[in-house]
N, C-alpha and C positions, 0 to 999 in steps of 0.2 A: 540650930543650923550648923551645917558643916563649915569647916574653916575655908576662908576665901582664898584658897590657893588651888590652882588648876591641878597640881599633882594629887592633892588630897581629894579633890572632887573625883578624879579618876579612880583613886583607891576606894572611895565611897561607892562608885558604880560597880566596881569589881566585888565589893562586899555584898551589895544587893543581889548580884548574880549568884554568889556563893550561898546566900541564905535561901534563895529560890531553889537552888539545886538540892540543898539539904532537906527542904520541906516539900519537895515535889511541886513547886510553883505556887504553893498556898500562901506563903508569907512574903510580903513586900511592903517596905516602908514608903508609902506613896508620897508623904510630905518631903522626904529626902529627894526622891526622884523629881518632884516638882521644882525643888531648888536647883537641881542640875539642869533641868530644861530652861529655867529662867536664865541661868548663866549662859547657856547656848544662845538664847535669844539676844541677850546683851552683847555677846561677842559678835553675832551677825549684824546687829544694828550699828556697831561701832561706837556706842554710847556707854558711859559708866564702866570703862574698862580698867579702872584702877586696880582691881583685884588681879586682872590678867597681866598688867604691866608690872605689878609687884612681883609676880611669879617670874617674869622675864628678868627683872633686876636681881632677884634672888638667885636665879640660875647663873647669871653673869658673875655675881659675887662669889658663889660657890666655886665656879671655875677659876676665878682669880686666886682664891685662897688655896686651891689645889696646886696652882702654878707656883705660888709662893712656897708651899711645903716642898714641892719638888726641887725648887731652886735652893732652898736651905739644905736639903739632903745632898744635892749636887755639890754645894760649897763645902760641906763637911767631907765629902769624898775627895774633893780636890785638895783640901788641907792635909788629909791623911796621905794622899799620894805625894804631895810636895815634901812632907816630913820624911817619907820613906826614901825620897830621892836626895835628901840633904838640903833641899831648898835652892832657890836661885838668888843671885846677887843682883837686886834691882838697881843698886846704886850705880852700876856700870852703864845702865841704859839711860844716859843723859844726853840730850840733844846739844851739840856744840856747833856753832857757826865757825867752821874752820877758816882761818885767814882773815876773819873780820871780828877781832876782839874775842878770841876764843875763850877768854876768861869769863864771858857773860854768863855762862852756865853756873859759875861759882860766885857770882855777885859783881864781877868787874867787866870792863869792856864797853865803852860808850857806843861804838858802832854796832856791836852785837845787841845791846839793849834796844837801840833804835829799830833795828831790823826785827827783833822779837816783837816789839810793841806794834810796829806796822803790820806785821803778819797776823798778830792776834786781832787787831781791829778789823782787818779785812775778813778774816775767818769768822769773826763775831757777826758781822752784817749778813754774811752768807748763811750762817747757822740760824739766825733769827728768821730769815725768809723760808728756809727749809723747815724750820719748826712750825711756822704758821701754816705752810702748805700741808704739812703732815697732820696738824691739828684739824684742819678743815676736812681732809680726806678721812680722818678717823671719825669725825662727827657724822659724815655722810654714811660711812660704813656702819656706824653704830645704829643710825636710823633704819638702814636697810636690814640689818640683822634683827633689830627689835621687831620690825614688821613681819619678818619671816618667822620669828619665834611665836608671835601672836597668832599668825595664820596656822602654823603647825599645831600649836597647843589647842586652838579652837577645833580643828579637825579631829584631833585625838579625843577631845572631850565629847564631841558629837558622836563619834564612833562608839565610845563607851556607853553613852546614854542610849543610843540606838540599839545597842546589844541588849540592854536591860529591857527596853520596851518590846523588842522582838521576842525575847524569851517569855516575857510576861503575857503577851497577847497572842503569841503563836502556838502555844501548847495548852496544856490543861491549866485551868485557873484554880484548881483545887476548890477550896471553900471560900474563895474571895467574894466579898459582898458585891451586890449589883452596882452600888454607887462607886466602889473602888474600881471596878472594871470600866465603868463609864468615865471615871476620872483619868484612867490610863489612856483611853482613846482620845480624850481631850488633850492630854499632854503630847500624845503622838501627833495630833493635828497641829498643835502649836510649833513643835519642832520642825515638822515638814514645811509649814508655811514660812517659817524663818529661813529655811533653805531654798525657798522659791518653788517648792513642789506643791503647787496649789491644788491640782487634781487629787493627789494622794491625801492632802489635808482635808479636802471636802469629803472624801470617802471615809476618813477616820471620824469626822464629825457625824456622818450618817450612822456609823456603827455605834457611836456614843448614844445617839437617840434610840437606836434599836435596843441597846443594852438596858435602857431604862423603861422599856415597854412593859416589863413584868414588875415594875416597882409599885404598882397601884396608884399611879399618878392622877387618875381621874377622880379619886375619892380622898386621898391623903394630901393635905396642904403642903407639907414639906417635900413630898415626892413630886407634887405638881410644880413647885418652884424650881426643883432641879430639872425636871423635864422641860419646863418653859425656857430655862437658861440654855439648855442644850439645843433646843429648837431655834432660839434666837441666834445662837452662834453658828449653827448649820446654815440657816437661811441667809444670814448676812455674809457668810463665807461664799455662798453661791452668787450673791449679788456682786461681791468684789471680783470673783472670778469671771463673771459675765461682762464686767465693765469694759466697754470698748471692743467686745467680741460678739458681733452680731452673727453668730453661727446658729445652725439648727440645734446643735447640742446645747448651747448656752440657753436658747429659748426653751428647750425642753426642761432643763434644770430649773429655770425660773418658774415655769409652770408648775413643776412638782413642789417647789418651795412655796408658791402661793397656795396650792391646795393643802399642803401640810399645815401652814400657818393658819389657814381658814379653819381647819379641823381643830387645832389647839385653841383658837379663840372661842369656838363654839363649846368646846369642853370646859373652858374656863367659866363661861356663862352658865352652863348646865350644872356645874359643881358649886355655883355661887362664889367662885374665887374672884369674880369680877368685883364683888363687894368686899370680901374679906382681904383680898390681895389686889386692891385697885391699881397700885403702881405697876405691878407685874402685868396685869391685864392691859393697862394703857400702853406699856412698852410692846406687848404683843400686837396690839392694833397698829401702833406706829410702824413696826417692822412689816406688817401686812401691807401698809401703804408703800413702803420702800420697795418691797418686792414687786408690787403691782406696777409702780412707775418704771422700775428697771425692765420689767417684761414688756411694757408698752414701748419703751425706748429701743429695745432689741428687735421689736417687730417692725420698726420703721425702715 
């Protein structure tokens, strides 16, 4: 798994694009891309963002270190300049309360000492209040900056992952396996749904199912399990999209989902997968009920 730092994830996405360019789109590490999509989903959900916060903290620490380096270099330059000028006599810059115990600056003068203490006490209270206000303002600013960084880095990561998916699915797939192509459409659907693009997500799920049509799923058990999973994901996606939307388009999609699921259930029984893969068959039947109920609700 790639390092849990947003910058490295972006570098990983760029590396995937580079490999695809070099191989004409034939080579793509789908497992790495899957990890990138999971990070995008986490960032959108607002949960488990430790990896993203660590990156923000690391950026802040790097910026602070850079400021320190610049300050050190500036101090060295100032020392060199002072040495060239012969230096300043700081001993002359002593505050003296003229006419009120002027010797206070050198250790004497009661009136001067009292005035100094009084002024220090007054200034100290004021400084404490100012420091508290500055601390609160700094804390609020820090929270705002961190939220901005998280948002910016999330968008940057999504753009990088979207570029990989667009390149992988938009052009020639080379000699990529059918299952890999289907997995890419599944990842595309996950990313789009995380961003609230439900229609585009459903289209990607449909393309995943179509990609598996040539896998021999009606006769091969492993291919059937993969096709069933894609069908479940697609039909349940249509149910979610149609929830609360009693439109003609929603009813049409639910009708298509019902017919599709009915066909998969029949194929399961015909291939005896209902016996050898009973759990899968039961889930298909349960999904059929979900779609039917959603269709009835949309028709009311």
